[in-house]
C-alpha positions as CSV (number, residue, x, y, z in Angstrom):
1,M,0.0,0.1,0.0
2,R,1.5,3.3,-1.0
3,M,1.5,6.2,1.6
4,H,1.7,9.6,1.0
5,L,3.0,12.8,3.1
6,H,0.6,15.0,4.2
7,R,0.2,18.7,4.5
8,V,-1.1,20.5,7.4
9,R,-2.0,24.0,6.8
10,K,-0.9,26.8,9.2
11,N,-4.2,27.6,10.8
12,R,-5.7,24.3,10.6
13,K,-5.5,22.1,13.8
14,L,-2.9,18.9,13.7
15,P,-4.6,15.7,14.1
16,K,-4.9,14.5,17.8
17,I,-3.0,11.4,16.3
18,L,-0.1,13.5,15.3
19,E,0.2,15.8,18.2
20,T,0.4,12.9,20.6
21,W,3.1,11.0,18.4
22,R,0.8,7.9,18.6
23,L,2.1,4.6,16.9
24,E,-0.5,5.7,14.0
25,V,2.1,8.9,13.2
26,P,1.5,9.3,9.3
27,P,4.6,8.8,7.9
28,T,7.1,11.6,7.2
29,A,10.6,12.3,5.5
30,R,11.9,12.2,9.0
31,F,10.4,9.3,10.1
32,I,10.9,7.1,6.8
33,K,14.7,8.5,7.2
34,R,14.8,6.9,10.4
35,R,13.4,3.7,9.8
36,R,15.7,3.0,7.2
37,L,18.7,4.0,9.3
38,L,17.5,1.3,11.9
39,R,16.9,-1.2,9.4
40,K,20.6,-0.8,8.5
41,E,21.6,-1.0,11.8
42,L,19.7,-3.8,12.9
43,K,21.1,-6.0,10.4
44,H,24.8,-5.2,11.3
45,R,23.5,-6.3,14.7
46,I,22.2,-9.3,14.1
47,Y,25.2,-10.4,11.9
48,N,27.3,-9.6,14.9
49,P,29.9,-12.6,14.7
50,G,29.9,-12.9,18.2
51,F,26.7,-14.7,18.3
52,D,27.9,-17.1,15.5
53,H,31.2,-17.7,18.6
54,L,28.2,-18.1,21.3
55,A,26.3,-20.6,19.0
56,A,29.5,-22.6,18.7
57,L,30.0,-23.2,22.5
58,Y,26.7,-25.1,22.0
59,G,27.6,-26.9,18.8
60,A,25.1,-24.9,16.9
61,K,25.5,-22.9,13.8
62,L,23.3,-19.9,13.1
63,P,22.1,-19.2,9.3
64,H,23.7,-16.8,7.4
65,A,21.2,-16.5,4.5
66,G,18.1,-14.4,5.6
67,V,18.0,-12.0,8.5
68,A,14.6,-13.0,9.4
69,R,16.0,-16.7,9.4
70,R,18.8,-15.9,11.6
71,M,16.6,-13.6,14.1
72,K,14.3,-16.9,14.5
73,A,17.3,-19.3,15.2
74,L,19.0,-16.7,17.6
75,Q,16.1,-16.4,19.4
76,K,15.9,-20.3,19.9
77,L,19.3,-20.4,21.1
78,A,18.8,-17.7,23.5
79,A,15.6,-18.9,24.9
80,A,17.0,-22.6,25.2
81,N,20.1,-21.5,26.9
82,W,20.3,-18.0,28.5
83,D,17.1,-17.3,30.6
84,F,18.2,-17.8,34.1
85,R,15.7,-15.2,35.7
86,K,12.4,-17.6,34.5
87,G,10.5,-14.3,34.7
88,K,12.0,-13.1,37.7
89,M,13.6,-9.7,38.6
90,R,17.2,-8.9,38.2
91,Y,18.0,-8.6,41.9
92,D,15.8,-11.8,42.8
93,V,18.4,-13.8,40.9
94,D,21.7,-15.4,42.2
95,F,23.5,-14.7,38.8
96,D,27.0,-16.0,41.2
97,S,25.8,-19.6,41.9
98,L,25.3,-22.2,39.1
99,Q,23.2,-24.9,39.8
100,P,23.6,-28.6,38.4
101,G,21.9,-29.0,34.9
102,E,21.3,-25.4,34.9
103,S,23.4,-25.0,32.0
104,A,23.9,-27.0,28.7
105,I,27.9,-26.0,28.9
106,D,30.4,-25.7,31.5
107,L,30.3,-22.2,32.7
108,T,32.9,-22.7,35.2
109,D,35.4,-23.6,32.3
110,A,37.9,-20.7,31.7
111,R,37.7,-20.7,28.1
112,I,34.0,-20.4,27.9
113,Q,33.7,-17.9,30.2
114,K,36.4,-15.7,28.1
115,A,34.5,-16.5,25.1
116,I,31.2,-15.0,26.8
117,E,33.2,-11.9,27.9
118,T,34.5,-11.4,24.3
119,A,31.1,-11.6,22.9
120,A,29.7,-9.2,25.5
121,V,32.3,-6.8,24.8
122,G,31.5,-6.8,21.3
123,F,27.9,-6.6,22.1
124,G,28.7,-3.0,24.4
125,L,27.9,-4.8,27.4
126,A,31.1,-4.9,29.2
127,L,33.2,-1.8,28.7
128,P,32.0,1.7,29.9
129,S,30.8,4.3,26.7
130,H,30.9,7.9,26.3
131,P,29.1,10.4,24.3
132,S,30.0,11.7,21.1
133,R,28.5,15.4,21.0
134,D,29.1,18.3,23.6
135,T,25.2,19.2,23.3
136,Y,21.8,17.0,23.1
137,D,18.5,18.0,23.1
138,G,17.8,15.7,26.1
139,L,19.1,13.1,28.7
140,I,16.8,10.3,29.5
141,V,17.9,8.3,32.7
142,P,16.0,4.6,33.1
143,G,14.7,3.6,36.5
144,G,16.5,1.0,38.4
145,A,17.2,-0.7,41.7
146,S,19.6,0.4,44.3
147,W,22.1,2.7,43.2
148,S,21.4,2.1,39.8
149,P,19.3,5.7,39.5
150,Y,22.2,7.4,41.2
151,L,25.0,6.5,39.2
152,R,23.5,6.4,35.7
153,L,22.5,10.5,36.3
154,K,26.0,10.9,37.8
155,Y,27.8,9.1,34.8
156,A,26.2,11.5,32.8
157,L,26.8,14.5,34.4
158,E,30.4,14.1,34.7
159,Q,30.8,13.6,31.1
160,R,32.6,15.8,28.5
161,G,32.1,16.0,24.9
162,P,34.7,15.9,22.0
163,S,35.4,19.8,22.8
164,G,36.7,18.6,26.4
165,Q,33.6,20.4,27.9
166,P,30.8,19.1,30.1
167,I,27.8,17.8,28.2
168,R,25.2,20.4,27.9
169,F,21.2,19.3,27.9
170,D,17.6,21.3,27.6
171,W,16.0,19.0,29.4
172,I,16.4,15.8,31.5
173,A,14.0,13.0,32.1
174,M,14.1,10.5,34.8
175,L,12.2,7.4,34.3
176,G,10.7,5.9,37.6
177,C,7.5,3.9,38.7
178,D,5.4,2.6,41.5
179,R,7.6,-0.4,42.3
180,I,8.0,-1.0,46.2
181,V,11.5,-0.6,47.6
182,S,12.3,-4.0,49.1
183,K,13.6,-4.3,52.7
184,A,17.2,-5.4,51.2
185,E,17.4,-3.0,48.8
186,H,16.3,0.0,51.5
187,E,19.3,-1.1,53.4
188,T,21.9,-0.4,50.5
189,I,19.8,2.9,48.9
190,K,19.5,4.9,52.7
191,E,22.6,6.8,51.9
192,Y,21.0,8.9,49.7
193,A,17.3,7.6,49.9
194,P,16.3,7.1,53.5
195,K,12.5,7.9,53.1
196,A,12.1,6.3,49.6
197,K,9.2,4.1,49.4
198,T,9.0,3.3,45.7
199,E,11.2,3.7,42.7
200,F,9.6,7.3,41.8
201,D,10.8,8.1,45.0
202,L,14.5,7.0,44.3
203,M,14.4,9.2,41.2
204,V,13.1,12.2,43.2
205,A,15.9,11.8,45.8
206,V,18.5,11.4,42.9
207,A,17.6,14.9,41.1
208,E,17.5,16.5,44.3
209,D,21.1,15.1,45.6
210,L,23.0,15.8,42.1
211,L,20.9,18.5,40.8
212,D,20.2,21.9,42.2
213,V,16.4,21.9,41.4
214,T,13.6,23.7,42.4
215,L,10.2,22.1,42.3
216,V,7.6,23.7,39.8
217,R,4.5,21.4,39.4
218,D,3.1,17.8,40.0
219,A,0.8,16.7,36.8
220,K,-1.4,13.7,36.7
221,M,-1.0,12.2,33.1
222,R,-4.0,11.0,31.0
223,R,-2.3,9.6,28.2
224,V,0.2,6.5,29.3
225,G,0.8,4.3,26.2
226,Y,-0.3,0.9,27.5
227,A,-3.2,-0.7,29.6
228,Y,-2.2,-0.2,33.3
229,D,-3.2,-1.0,36.8
230,R,-5.6,2.0,38.1
231,E,-4.7,1.9,41.4
232,T,-1.4,3.1,40.3
233,E,-1.4,6.9,39.5
234,P,0.7,8.1,36.5
235,H,2.3,11.6,36.8
236,V,5.2,13.6,36.0
237,R,6.8,16.0,38.7
238,Y,8.8,19.3,36.9
239,Y,11.9,20.7,38.4
240,K,13.9,23.7,37.2
241,A,17.4,23.4,37.8
242,A,19.7,26.7,38.5
243,D,20.9,26.6,34.8
244,D,17.5,26.6,33.6
245,T,17.5,22.8,32.7
246,L,14.1,21.5,32.9
247,V,14.1,18.2,35.0
248,L,11.1,15.7,34.7
249,I,10.6,12.8,36.8
250,F,8.3,10.3,35.2
251,N,6.1,7.7,37.4
252,A,5.2,5.2,35.0
253,P,1.8,3.0,36.2
254,I,2.6,-0.5,36.9
255,P,0.9,-2.4,34.0
256,A,-2.1,-4.7,35.2
257,G,-1.0,-8.1,36.9
258,E,2.5,-6.4,36.8
259,T,4.9,-5.7,40.1
260,K,6.8,-3.1,38.1
261,A,6.7,-0.9,34.9
262,N,9.9,-2.2,32.7
263,T,12.4,-0.2,30.7
264,G,9.7,-0.3,27.7
265,H,6.7,0.8,29.8
266,T,8.5,3.7,30.9
267,Y,9.8,4.8,27.5
268,D,5.9,4.2,26.0
269,F,4.6,6.7,29.0
270,L,7.7,9.1,28.1
271,R,6.6,9.2,24.7
272,A,2.7,9.4,25.3
273,A,3.3,11.9,28.4
274,S,6.0,14.2,26.4
275,G,3.5,14.6,23.3
276,P,4.9,16.2,20.4
277,R,7.8,17.6,22.3
278,L,9.7,14.6,22.3
279,G,9.7,15.0,18.1
280,R,10.8,18.3,17.9
281,G,14.3,17.3,19.3
282,R,16.8,15.8,17.1
283,H,19.4,14.1,19.5
284,V,18.5,12.5,23.0
285,L,21.2,10.7,25.3
286,I,20.1,7.7,27.6
287,S,22.5,7.1,30.5
288,S,22.7,3.6,31.8
289,T,24.6,0.5,33.0
290,A,27.2,-1.3,30.6
291,H,25.7,-4.5,30.9
292,V,22.1,-3.4,30.4
293,R,22.9,-0.9,27.9
294,A,22.5,-2.7,24.6
295,F,19.2,-3.7,25.1
296,Q,17.9,-0.7,26.5
297,H,19.2,0.9,23.5
298,V,17.4,-1.0,21.0
299,D,14.2,-0.8,23.0
300,A,14.7,3.0,22.9
301,E,14.9,2.9,19.3
302,R,11.6,0.7,18.9
303,L,9.7,2.8,21.1
304,L,11.1,6.4,20.9
305,S,13.3,6.9,18.1
306,L,11.0,5.1,15.4
307,P,7.6,6.6,16.3
308,T,9.0,10.5,16.5
309,G,12.3,10.4,14.4
310,I,14.7,11.8,16.9
311,S,18.7,10.3,17.2
312,I,19.1,7.9,20.3
313,E,22.7,7.3,22.0
314,T,23.1,5.4,24.7
315,I,26.2,5.6,27.3
316,G,27.2,3.2,30.2
317,Y,29.3,3.0,33.2
318,S,31.1,-0.5,34.0
319,K,29.7,-1.7,37.0
320,K,32.0,-3.0,39.8
321,H,31.3,-6.6,41.5
322,D,34.0,-6.0,44.2
323,G,31.3,-6.1,47.0
324,G,30.9,-2.3,46.4
325,E,29.0,0.1,44.4
326,G,30.6,2.2,41.7
327,Y,31.4,2.5,38.4
328,D,34.8,2.3,36.5
329,T,36.3,3.1,33.4
330,Q,37.8,-0.5,33.3
331,L,36.3,-3.7,32.3
332,H,34.6,-5.9,35.2
333,A,33.8,-9.1,34.3
334,L,30.3,-10.2,35.4
335,P,29.3,-13.6,36.3
336,P,28.7,-15.6,32.8
337,K,25.0,-16.4,33.8
338,E,24.6,-12.8,34.1
339,L,26.2,-11.8,30.8
340,L,24.2,-14.5,28.9
341,Q,21.2,-13.4,30.6
342,E,21.7,-9.6,29.3
343,I,22.4,-11.3,26.0
344,K,19.2,-12.6,25.7
345,S,17.5,-9.6,26.5
346,Y,19.5,-8.1,23.9
347,V,18.2,-10.5,21.4
348,D,14.5,-10.0,22.5
349,T,14.6,-6.5,22.1
350,L,16.4,-7.2,18.4
351,A,13.8,-9.3,17.7
352,K,11.1,-6.8,18.7
353,L,13.0,-4.0,16.5
354,Q,12.7,-6.2,13.4
355,R,9.2,-6.7,13.7
356,A,8.7,-3.1,14.3
357,T,10.7,-1.7,11.5
358,I,9.3,-4.2,9.2
359,F,5.4,-3.9,10.1
360,G,5.6,-0.6,11.8
361,S,2.2,-1.6,13.5
362,K,0.9,-0.9,16.9
363,K,1.2,-4.5,17.6
364,A,4.6,-4.7,16.8
365,L,5.5,-1.3,18.6
366,A,3.7,-2.0,21.8
367,Q,5.1,-5.3,23.0
368,T,7.1,-3.7,26.0
369,K,7.9,-7.1,27.9
370,E,11.7,-7.7,28.6
């Protein structure tokens, strides 16, 4: 079906669907260009030789002819061998231990560990990354548990661009939700958020500690982007920093039947709540953690870049595993189980992006489960 560009007169009100950047946004030159670019990048990622090296560890061989065939085989390999969470949250899984029969290969073998680590580095899951520009329209900080929100914002604020000057942003969006902070987690975050009860409270504490902000208003939101539990309250808290940077903290509602809003849900809420404001920008930076950077970037391409045409860049710090919380500029090897689990998340988001770039349908774009 041939699709046409639509002109809108200056004195004519934009269609509601265009004002909100919903999934049915009519194609524009910017949208078509972004989809073409994402397809090219997607193919490059799917054919990363690291996947072939991992498959070889299990005696498997991934097809090279046909992106769809290779993606399907890769999903099958990941689902069969790299799903150690089994639906649990990351912080509920002991990645350091290995139960008998839990893996088809010996994850204690030094050669296998090195092969997994090398593949993870190739996917961008192990080493820290840095911004390529001096200025961005906005900064997005995904939510997380424990010290993750604090370190992600701190890492972004400490970055310097190619000119050697600190990175500048017009706005900062911090993505939280009503997930309840557990007792164990509360013990680790009491240094910077002793009164936090939810993940949204963590984001508020981070902003107030690292940014010189003044509260402007707290607004309830009607547009969410997905079905959610009506007991949760979607809203956005607006702050203004001393340098006039707009700081927005999003409280994404928890989807029905879930205990938290995942990264995809918070991206959905950001897009729906921001309306056309998000699409007016050109370059947006996401600050995350190295081992989840890949899947969070691909999800942002699907849920933010593809519908609005904005350019997404994602950086991440290398997480220490020495018993402390912090970040470093060097490689800190994660347990093999955790690396494989994050590679599976990466594969899952690649598959969703592939469907979205092919069909561009609401069904493909709305699949937000990690």
